[in-house]
BAVO-98739 format. One line per 2 residues: number of its first residue (from 0); their letters; for each residue x, y, z of N, C-alpha, C, CB. Coordinates in Angstrom, 2 decimals. Glycine has a CB too. Layout:
# residues N
NUM> A> X,Y,Z,X,Y,Z,X,Y,Z,X,Y,Z ~ ...
# end
This chain:
# residues 170
0> ML> 1.01,-1.47,0.30,-0.16,-0.21,0.13,0.69,0.77,-0.15,-1.18,0.25,1.49 ~ 0.54,2.03,-0.61,1.71,3.04,-0.96,1.29,4.61,0.29,1.55,3.53,-3.14
2> SR> 1.61,5.22,0.46,2.00,6.63,1.53,0.91,7.50,0.79,3.96,7.47,1.44 ~ 0.31,8.41,1.64,0.40,9.17,0.83,1.59,10.74,1.88,-1.38,9.36,0.25
4> TA> 0.54,12.46,2.07,1.57,12.99,2.46,0.19,13.94,2.84,2.99,13.32,1.48 ~ 0.54,14.86,4.01,-0.62,15.22,4.32,-1.63,16.42,3.79,-0.40,15.32,5.36
6> NQ> -0.44,16.78,2.83,-1.20,17.43,1.37,-1.83,16.53,0.77,-0.30,18.01,0.24 ~ -2.03,15.21,0.16,-2.81,14.83,-0.63,-4.03,14.73,-0.03,-2.40,13.84,-1.18
8> SK> -4.03,14.66,0.82,-5.37,15.15,2.11,-6.16,16.38,2.11,-4.79,15.35,3.57 ~ -5.14,17.53,1.85,-5.54,19.06,2.13,-7.64,18.91,1.35,-3.97,20.53,0.81
10> TV> -7.99,19.47,2.21,-9.13,20.13,2.89,-9.48,21.33,2.64,-9.03,20.16,4.07 ~ -9.75,22.43,2.30,-10.06,24.04,2.63,-12.27,23.66,1.79,-8.33,25.74,1.12
12> ST> -12.56,24.94,3.32,-13.96,24.90,2.53,-13.97,25.82,3.75,-15.15,23.38,2.18 ~ -15.05,27.06,2.53,-15.06,28.25,2.21,-16.31,28.99,2.75,-14.91,28.30,0.86
14> DL> -17.25,29.46,3.38,-18.06,29.81,3.15,-18.61,31.46,4.60,-18.73,28.36,2.91 ~ -19.63,31.21,4.55,-20.12,32.67,4.57,-20.77,31.74,5.89,-21.17,33.64,3.05
16> VL> -21.04,33.61,7.50,-21.36,33.34,8.38,-22.93,33.90,7.87,-20.48,33.80,9.50 ~ -23.88,32.59,8.27,-25.11,33.68,7.94,-26.61,34.35,8.28,-25.34,33.42,7.10
18> PG> -27.51,35.08,8.73,-27.82,34.97,10.43,-28.78,33.36,11.07,-29.04,36.62,10.81 ~ -29.16,32.71,10.07,-30.00,31.49,10.41,-28.85,30.65,11.02,-30.85,30.72,9.05
20> ET> -27.27,31.04,11.51,-26.34,29.77,11.67,-25.97,30.28,12.80,-25.13,29.35,10.59 ~ -26.44,31.33,12.78,-26.11,32.43,14.73,-26.72,31.95,15.66,-26.74,34.19,15.04
22> NP> -25.91,32.55,16.75,-26.88,32.62,19.33,-26.75,34.20,18.58,-25.08,32.03,22.12 ~ -27.91,34.58,20.02,-28.20,35.57,20.28,-27.14,36.17,20.75,-29.12,35.58,20.88
24> LH> -26.30,35.98,20.51,-25.17,37.43,20.32,-24.47,37.30,19.22,-23.96,37.67,21.49 ~ -25.07,36.54,18.22,-24.77,37.13,16.62,-23.52,36.06,15.49,-23.89,39.00,16.94
26> NL> -22.84,35.14,16.98,-21.61,34.60,16.16,-22.52,33.17,15.59,-19.91,34.24,17.31 ~ -21.14,31.95,14.65,-21.61,31.21,14.31,-21.93,30.20,15.75,-20.88,30.90,13.21
28> FG> -22.67,29.12,15.75,-23.40,28.73,16.70,-22.89,27.54,16.84,-24.71,28.80,16.55 ~ -21.61,27.00,17.53,-20.95,25.98,18.12,-20.98,24.59,17.28,-21.54,25.83,19.47
30> GE> -22.20,24.18,17.22,-22.28,23.18,16.61,-22.61,22.88,14.99,-22.98,22.73,17.31 ~ -22.96,24.06,14.58,-22.66,24.02,13.33,-21.29,24.52,12.70,-23.62,24.62,12.83
32> LL> -20.07,24.87,13.37,-18.80,25.19,13.37,-18.81,23.45,13.69,-18.13,26.55,14.50 ~ -19.21,22.62,14.38,-18.74,20.88,14.46,-19.42,20.35,13.29,-19.31,19.89,15.97
34> AR> -20.33,21.06,12.81,-20.44,19.81,11.73,-19.92,20.30,11.04,-21.60,19.21,11.14 ~ -19.10,21.55,10.64,-19.05,21.54,8.70,-17.80,21.22,8.97,-19.33,23.13,7.45
36> MD> -17.00,20.94,10.38,-15.33,20.68,10.17,-15.34,19.95,9.99,-14.31,20.76,10.86 ~ -16.82,18.42,10.86,-16.93,17.15,10.12,-17.50,16.50,9.02,-17.21,16.61,10.66
38> KT> -17.55,17.58,8.24,-18.05,17.66,6.66,-16.38,17.96,5.58,-19.45,19.39,6.50 ~ -15.78,18.42,6.30,-14.62,19.30,5.31,-13.27,17.82,6.23,-14.30,22.01,5.94
40> AS> -12.73,17.45,6.83,-12.45,16.72,7.70,-12.89,15.21,6.95,-13.13,17.22,9.03 ~ -13.96,14.95,7.02,-14.32,13.54,6.71,-13.80,13.32,4.77,-16.37,13.36,7.12
42> IA> -13.57,14.34,4.17,-13.41,14.26,3.19,-12.12,14.52,2.85,-14.18,14.79,2.74 ~ -11.32,15.12,3.98,-9.78,14.84,4.17,-9.24,13.48,4.80,-9.25,15.92,5.06
44> AR> -10.11,12.67,5.34,-9.99,11.49,5.86,-10.33,9.75,4.71,-11.06,11.79,7.13 ~ -11.49,10.52,3.67,-11.36,9.95,2.64,-10.81,10.04,1.48,-12.02,9.81,2.49
46> RH> -9.98,11.71,1.29,-9.15,11.61,0.19,-8.27,11.00,0.74,-8.74,12.71,-0.49 ~ -7.16,10.40,1.79,-5.98,9.84,2.35,-6.38,8.95,1.67,-5.61,9.68,3.77
48> SR> -7.37,7.87,2.67,-7.76,6.65,1.84,-8.46,5.80,1.27,-7.61,6.22,1.98 ~ -8.40,6.61,0.15,-10.03,6.17,-0.36,-10.98,5.18,-0.69,-10.24,6.48,-1.17
50> HI> -11.48,5.30,0.76,-12.44,4.32,1.67,-13.88,5.70,1.93,-11.33,3.65,3.64 ~ -14.47,4.53,2.23,-15.16,5.32,2.95,-15.15,6.46,4.62,-15.85,4.47,2.92
52> VV> -15.76,7.08,4.78,-15.11,7.17,6.27,-15.95,7.70,7.35,-13.87,8.07,6.30 ~ -15.78,7.11,8.12,-17.02,7.23,9.33,-16.24,8.16,11.23,-17.64,4.87,9.71
54> TA> -17.38,9.09,10.96,-16.49,9.60,12.43,-16.60,8.83,13.88,-17.01,11.15,12.86 ~ -14.76,8.57,14.35,-14.75,7.53,15.48,-14.81,7.91,16.52,-13.83,6.79,15.60
56> AV> -14.07,9.46,16.84,-13.58,10.51,17.66,-14.20,11.53,16.98,-12.05,10.66,17.82 ~ -14.58,13.06,18.66,-13.80,14.13,18.45,-13.06,14.39,19.65,-14.53,15.23,18.02
58> NH> -11.90,14.40,19.11,-10.34,14.46,20.62,-10.20,15.78,21.13,-8.39,14.12,20.01 ~ -10.60,16.84,19.91,-10.03,17.05,20.67,-11.22,18.75,19.77,-8.20,16.49,20.89
60> VA> -11.54,20.44,21.24,-12.16,21.40,20.14,-12.30,22.77,20.62,-13.59,20.93,19.68 ~ -10.82,23.43,20.06,-11.05,25.06,21.00,-11.87,26.58,20.38,-9.32,25.69,21.31
62> FT> -12.77,26.54,20.52,-13.91,26.72,20.69,-13.19,28.83,20.70,-14.73,25.60,22.25 ~ -11.44,29.82,20.39,-10.82,30.03,20.52,-11.09,31.90,20.27,-10.14,29.07,20.01
64> KA> -11.95,31.49,18.87,-12.94,33.27,19.40,-13.62,32.41,19.06,-13.05,35.17,18.68 ~ -14.57,33.94,18.87,-16.44,33.98,18.16,-15.95,34.23,16.05,-17.82,36.38,19.18
66> IP> -16.73,33.53,16.00,-17.51,33.63,14.30,-18.68,35.36,14.25,-19.03,31.62,14.08 ~ -18.44,35.45,14.37,-19.53,36.31,13.77,-20.60,36.37,12.27,-18.84,37.33,13.74
68> LG> -20.88,37.16,12.09,-21.85,36.92,11.21,-22.05,37.86,10.29,-22.90,36.70,11.76 ~ -21.53,36.80,8.63,-21.29,37.77,7.80,-20.07,37.23,7.57,-21.43,39.18,8.22
70> SV> -19.11,36.95,9.36,-17.70,36.17,8.70,-17.41,35.62,7.41,-17.43,35.09,9.34 ~ -16.40,35.31,7.38,-15.39,34.22,6.11,-15.08,33.21,6.75,-13.82,34.76,5.44
72> VM> -15.61,32.45,6.90,-15.22,31.00,7.27,-14.02,29.96,6.75,-16.31,30.36,6.98 ~ -12.55,29.76,6.85,-12.84,29.14,6.24,-11.68,27.69,6.96,-12.85,29.87,4.85
74> IE> -12.05,26.30,6.36,-11.53,25.29,7.47,-10.88,25.44,6.79,-11.89,24.01,8.06 ~ -9.68,24.46,7.01,-8.33,23.77,6.65,-8.64,22.28,7.29,-6.81,24.62,7.39
76> AK> -8.78,21.17,6.66,-8.08,20.47,7.69,-7.34,19.59,6.80,-8.99,19.74,8.80 ~ -6.20,18.72,7.34,-5.23,17.77,6.80,-5.01,16.30,7.65,-3.87,18.56,6.75
78> VS> -4.83,14.57,6.47,-4.83,13.84,8.01,-4.57,14.15,8.59,-4.45,13.02,8.45 ~ -3.79,14.17,10.02,-1.45,14.75,10.25,-1.35,13.10,10.91,-0.61,16.86,12.32
80> RA> -2.36,11.46,10.34,-1.20,10.75,11.04,-2.47,9.68,10.76,-0.40,11.27,12.83 ~ -1.92,9.35,10.89,-2.43,6.92,9.47,-1.91,5.85,10.49,-0.68,6.25,7.05
82> FS> -3.23,5.21,11.28,-2.79,4.16,12.12,-2.50,3.04,10.70,-4.11,3.66,13.49 ~ -3.91,2.30,11.43,-4.47,0.80,10.38,-5.30,0.91,10.02,-4.70,-0.50,10.73
84> SS> -5.88,1.44,10.24,-7.32,1.57,10.22,-8.14,2.78,9.69,-7.68,1.42,11.44 ~ -7.22,3.29,11.48,-8.02,5.14,11.69,-7.06,6.21,10.95,-8.06,5.83,13.75
86> ME> -7.70,7.09,10.92,-7.23,8.51,10.59,-7.57,10.15,11.87,-8.15,8.73,8.97 ~ -6.70,10.77,11.99,-6.37,11.03,12.63,-5.95,12.75,11.89,-5.65,9.95,13.13
88> VY> -7.09,13.40,12.55,-7.76,14.50,10.92,-7.34,16.17,11.48,-10.32,14.40,10.62 ~ -6.18,16.94,11.42,-6.26,18.20,12.29,-7.11,19.27,11.68,-4.86,18.79,12.54
90> ID> -8.18,19.89,12.67,-8.48,20.58,12.06,-8.21,22.44,12.18,-9.50,20.05,12.08 ~ -7.80,22.94,11.27,-7.95,24.61,11.39,-8.65,25.56,10.81,-7.03,25.14,11.17
92> VW> -9.03,26.41,11.79,-10.65,27.17,11.60,-9.85,28.58,11.43,-12.09,27.08,13.27 ~ -10.68,29.11,10.09,-9.35,30.25,9.92,-11.00,31.85,9.62,-7.67,29.64,7.64
94> IE> -10.80,33.22,10.13,-11.85,33.63,9.33,-11.46,34.64,8.55,-12.95,33.97,10.01 ~ -11.42,35.33,7.01,-11.20,36.24,6.97,-11.58,37.48,6.92,-10.87,36.07,6.63
96> DR> -11.09,38.60,7.11,-10.70,40.06,7.90,-11.33,40.22,6.16,-8.59,40.70,8.72 ~ -12.36,40.80,6.56,-13.74,42.16,4.95,-12.69,42.86,4.15,-15.11,44.19,5.85
98> ES> -12.05,43.42,5.14,-11.19,44.33,4.43,-9.92,44.27,3.76,-11.00,45.07,5.09 ~ -9.70,43.42,5.08,-7.87,43.68,4.53,-7.12,41.71,3.92,-6.52,44.49,6.77
100> GE> -8.95,41.18,3.73,-7.66,40.00,3.54,-7.41,38.91,4.20,-6.49,40.44,3.73 ~ -6.55,39.44,4.83,-5.33,38.70,6.64,-6.56,37.94,7.38,-4.45,40.51,8.34
102> RI> -6.02,36.53,7.27,-5.97,35.16,8.27,-6.59,35.22,9.72,-4.40,34.76,8.55 ~ -7.23,35.20,10.41,-7.16,35.43,11.43,-7.69,33.96,12.10,-7.81,36.71,11.63
104> KA> -6.71,33.49,12.81,-6.98,31.47,13.22,-8.52,31.73,14.57,-4.65,30.33,14.59 ~ -9.55,30.85,14.91,-10.88,31.10,15.55,-10.27,30.33,16.07,-12.32,31.02,15.14
106> NE> -9.83,28.55,15.50,-10.67,27.93,16.13,-9.32,27.15,15.92,-12.24,27.60,15.74 ~ -9.66,25.44,16.27,-8.78,23.96,15.64,-10.08,22.70,16.84,-6.07,23.94,16.40
108> AI> -9.09,21.65,15.55,-10.25,20.46,16.04,-9.09,19.48,15.77,-12.01,20.16,14.99 ~ -9.25,18.34,16.71,-9.38,16.59,16.38,-9.59,15.94,16.34,-9.25,15.91,16.37
110> YT> -10.26,15.37,14.77,-10.98,14.32,14.96,-10.47,12.84,14.55,-12.08,14.64,14.36 ~ -10.90,12.09,15.06,-10.57,10.44,14.69,-11.46,10.12,13.92,-10.58,9.34,15.82
112> FV> -11.02,9.62,12.07,-12.06,8.63,10.64,-11.63,7.26,10.80,-11.64,9.07,8.65 ~ -12.54,6.54,10.70,-12.00,5.20,10.45,-12.05,4.70,9.19,-12.57,4.30,11.18
114> AV> -11.95,3.86,7.88,-11.98,3.57,7.11,-12.83,2.68,7.48,-11.08,3.50,6.60 ~ -13.90,2.51,6.53,-14.63,0.80,5.49,-15.24,1.19,4.78,-15.65,-0.46,6.05
116> ND> -15.59,-0.68,5.37,-16.09,-0.75,3.57,-17.45,-1.44,3.51,-14.91,-1.84,2.45 ~ -17.96,-1.03,1.94,-19.61,-1.19,1.93,-19.81,-1.52,3.04,-20.33,-2.18,1.02
118> AG> -19.40,-2.95,3.94,-20.43,-3.54,4.71,-19.71,-2.81,6.50,-20.46,-5.66,4.36 ~ -19.27,-1.55,6.18,-18.47,-1.48,7.49,-17.56,-1.90,8.41,-18.86,-1.48,7.97
120> RP> -16.59,-2.71,7.98,-15.80,-3.51,8.91,-14.54,-2.63,8.15,-15.91,-5.47,8.86 ~ -13.67,-2.37,9.39,-12.74,-1.25,9.36,-11.62,-1.90,8.42,-12.20,-0.74,10.93
122> MK> -11.11,-0.55,7.29,-10.38,-0.72,5.95,-8.81,-1.25,6.49,-10.35,0.93,4.98 ~ -7.66,-1.05,5.77,-6.64,-0.31,5.64,-5.85,0.80,5.07,-6.33,-0.76,5.56
124> VP> -4.98,1.29,5.75,-5.25,2.98,5.77,-3.75,3.25,5.10,-5.55,3.88,7.65 ~ -3.57,4.54,4.11,-1.51,4.43,3.63,-1.69,4.73,5.20,-0.23,6.05,2.15
126> EL> -0.23,5.34,5.34,0.97,4.81,5.93,0.01,6.86,5.60,2.79,3.50,5.30 ~ 1.32,7.87,6.32,1.20,9.45,6.72,2.86,9.92,6.49,0.55,9.73,8.65
128> VP> 3.37,10.00,5.41,4.07,11.14,5.46,4.27,11.75,5.90,4.09,11.64,5.13 ~ 4.58,12.93,6.80,4.90,14.12,7.22,5.93,15.27,6.57,5.26,13.79,8.31
130> ET> 5.84,16.22,6.22,6.43,16.70,4.90,7.56,17.88,5.76,5.00,17.50,3.59 ~ 6.81,18.56,6.56,6.61,19.64,7.25,6.96,19.91,8.73,5.48,19.80,7.09
132> EL> 8.14,21.01,9.16,7.98,20.59,10.25,6.59,21.20,11.43,9.32,20.80,10.62 ~ 6.11,21.27,10.95,4.10,21.76,12.12,4.27,20.29,11.74,1.96,23.15,11.31
134> EQ> 4.35,19.35,10.38,2.93,18.20,10.25,3.81,17.13,11.16,2.33,17.43,8.22 ~ 4.89,17.27,10.77,5.76,16.76,12.08,5.42,16.27,13.28,6.42,17.59,12.52
136> QR> 4.79,17.08,14.05,4.83,17.64,15.26,3.40,17.48,15.18,5.53,19.05,15.53 ~ 2.90,17.50,14.31,1.20,17.17,14.58,1.56,15.10,14.75,-0.25,17.88,12.51
138> FD> 2.60,14.33,13.39,2.42,13.58,13.13,2.90,12.38,14.60,2.90,13.72,11.85 ~ 3.04,13.55,15.84,3.84,12.55,16.92,2.90,12.85,17.90,5.56,12.87,17.39
140> AA> 2.83,13.67,17.23,1.73,14.55,18.66,0.34,13.56,18.59,1.07,16.80,18.17 ~ -0.48,12.55,17.75,-0.68,11.88,17.16,-1.08,9.88,17.79,0.35,12.38,16.40
142> LR> 0.64,10.20,17.65,0.10,8.64,18.66,0.67,9.05,20.36,1.28,6.67,17.93 ~ 0.96,9.60,20.66,0.79,10.44,22.18,-0.50,10.25,22.39,1.11,12.14,22.27
144> RK> -1.52,11.40,22.27,-2.66,11.34,21.90,-3.59,9.61,22.64,-2.40,11.56,20.16 ~ -2.64,8.74,20.91,-3.49,7.43,20.52,-3.85,6.70,21.93,-2.55,6.31,19.44
146> QL> -1.78,6.64,22.28,-1.57,6.45,23.15,-2.14,6.58,25.33,-0.83,6.83,22.51 ~ -2.93,7.89,25.11,-2.85,8.02,26.34,-4.65,7.23,25.87,-2.37,9.79,27.20
148> SL> -5.77,7.81,25.50,-6.64,7.64,24.80,-7.46,5.60,25.28,-5.82,8.06,23.19 ~ -5.98,5.24,24.54,-6.24,3.91,24.77,-5.83,3.83,26.57,-5.24,2.87,23.59
150> VL> -4.62,4.07,27.10,-4.26,4.44,27.85,-6.42,4.22,28.67,-3.17,5.89,27.42 ~ -6.13,5.15,28.78,-7.65,5.43,29.74,-8.71,4.79,29.61,-8.27,6.62,29.61
152> AG> -9.08,3.82,28.02,-9.80,3.37,27.88,-9.13,1.87,28.76,-10.21,3.62,26.52 ~ -8.50,1.60,28.58,-7.35,0.33,29.62,-8.04,-0.61,28.82,-7.48,0.00,31.78
154> KM> -7.46,-0.38,27.22,-7.34,-1.03,26.15,-5.64,-1.58,26.13,-7.86,-0.04,24.94 ~ -4.61,-0.60,27.81,-3.10,-0.17,27.41,-2.51,-0.21,28.22,-2.75,0.95,26.93
156> KP> -1.58,-0.25,28.65,-0.93,-0.51,29.81,-0.59,0.45,29.94,-0.08,-1.35,29.98 ~ 0.50,1.45,30.78,0.58,2.82,31.06,2.30,2.42,30.48,0.09,3.50,32.92
158> ED> 2.09,0.94,31.37,3.50,2.09,30.85,4.96,1.31,29.44,4.69,2.44,32.94 ~ 3.38,0.86,28.45,3.69,-0.02,26.99,3.96,1.64,26.82,2.22,-1.22,25.81
160> AT> 3.17,2.67,26.73,2.85,3.64,26.66,3.91,4.59,26.45,2.17,3.76,27.49 ~ 4.99,4.46,25.69,6.51,4.47,25.13,6.14,5.84,25.58,7.13,4.02,23.37
162> EL> 6.19,6.58,24.13,5.79,7.81,24.16,4.95,9.45,24.81,5.59,7.48,23.61 ~ 4.46,8.62,24.87,3.89,9.05,26.06,4.50,9.24,27.66,2.97,8.24,26.09
164> KA> 5.21,8.36,28.01,5.80,8.02,28.53,6.46,9.14,28.87,6.17,7.13,28.12 ~ 7.40,9.34,27.68,8.32,10.04,27.18,8.36,12.37,27.38,8.06,9.29,25.56
166> LF> 7.09,12.41,27.74,6.94,13.94,28.36,6.67,13.32,29.37,5.87,15.16,27.87 ~ 6.96,12.66,30.45,7.31,12.63,31.84,8.35,11.61,32.40,6.13,12.44,32.53
168> VE> 9.53,11.33,31.40,10.51,10.84,32.31,11.47,11.24,31.38,10.48,9.30,32.84 ~ 12.44,10.71,31.85,13.35,12.41,31.11,15.03,10.99,30.21,14.45,14.39,33.60
# end
């Protein structure tokens, strides 16, 4: 199975925040943003795996900056690491300034997808080869997050979480 790069999965969606998508403070509903991120990230995961993908987990979401009514929102998703059948997708959310065109980072999230066949059974996915320093950082961190998740779920012994342990032991 061939390996792929994060850039090969890169997916960017650009949309406008409309009145029916906002809360009483005239900012984009968090749930609306979650749905947009899920769609964009699922396309990135599908591009990487070339299979049907299902959302397995929303691992992290940071609503750092409100996204006001009328904003142009750009959601960028890339696979940050591929495991056997699962893929971690890192999502960056940007607001484009209407006058200057400058992009301001508003939010970020990390989702996990699993590639499946038509019967819903997990399928192997290509490995991911990071190319940039940021991609390498996200790639390395993905393994630590996976190990933490497995330890918390009781599916891995803490002493076997070598990458996670390395953060705490010299």
